NUPAVEX-962539 format. One record per residue (C-alpha): x, y, z; chain; residue in one letter. Coordinates in steps of 0.05 Angstrom, whole numbers. Example, Ala and Ser with C-alpha at 12.3 -4.5 7.8 and 13.67 -1.06 7.14 Angstrom:
BEGIN
- east, north, up, chain, res
- 246, -90, 156, A, A;
- 273, -21, 143, A, S;
# end
This chain:
BEGIN
- east, north, up, chain, res
- -232, -151, 402, A, M;
- -240, -226, 414, A, K;
- -241, -268, 351, A, E;
- -286, -327, 340, A, L;
- -246, -391, 344, A, P;
- -240, -435, 283, A, R;
- -269, -495, 320, A, K;
- -336, -489, 354, A, W;
- -376, -537, 397, A, H;
- -406, -591, 353, A, R;
- -477, -570, 372, A, S;
- -468, -504, 335, A, I;
- -488, -525, 265, A, T;
- -499, -483, 203, A, A;
- -574, -495, 209, A, Q;
- -575, -472, 281, A, R;
- -538, -409, 262, A, I;
- -583, -393, 202, A, V;
- -646, -405, 244, A, D;
- -620, -358, 298, A, A;
- -604, -303, 247, A, V;
- -671, -310, 213, A, E;
- -708, -305, 280, A, C;
- -667, -243, 297, A, D;
- -683, -250, 371, A, N;
- -613, -239, 399, A, G;
- -592, -312, 403, A, E;
- -519, -324, 418, A, A;
- -480, -387, 431, A, F;
- -418, -407, 470, A, C;
- -364, -434, 424, A, A;
- -335, -474, 482, A, A;
- -395, -511, 510, A, C;
- -450, -498, 458, A, G;
- -500, -470, 507, A, E;
- -546, -414, 485, A, E;
- -535, -349, 522, A, Y;
- -597, -335, 564, A, G;
- -605, -261, 550, A, D;
- -610, -219, 487, A, Y;
- -544, -203, 454, A, L;
- -531, -164, 391, A, E;
- -513, -206, 330, A, G;
- -442, -178, 330, A, D;
- -428, -194, 404, A, A;
- -359, -223, 417, A, R;
- -325, -255, 476, A, G;
- -382, -250, 527, A, V;
- -373, -294, 588, A, T;
- -416, -357, 586, A, C;
- -460, -367, 647, A, P;
- -454, -443, 638, A, S;
- -379, -454, 631, A, C;
- -353, -386, 654, A, D;
- -309, -377, 592, A, K;
- -310, -313, 550, A, P;
- -331, -351, 488, A, M;
- -403, -328, 474, A, V;
- -412, -298, 404, A, F;
- -474, -270, 370, A, G;
- -507, -309, 315, A, S;
- -485, -259, 261, A, H;
- -412, -270, 281, A, E;
- -421, -345, 269, A, Y;
- -457, -332, 203, A, L;
- -399, -290, 177, A, M;
- -352, -348, 193, A, S;
- -390, -403, 157, A, L;
- -353, -431, 96, A, P;
- -382, -411, 29, A, L;
# end
């Protein structure tokens, strides 16, 4: 299973992640380019291909949340 990289696009901030998790509307982001995935994805989605940059780096918001430093 694809692991979330340690470095993400700078537009993926802690606040953006928390907002996405709180909305619980299936938001997911590309770790490579920072674009939001256009369709609904489960919070634990990993390694989905990004429609913007064509890299398998889209992860669900819950995956990002679990990787935030305490």
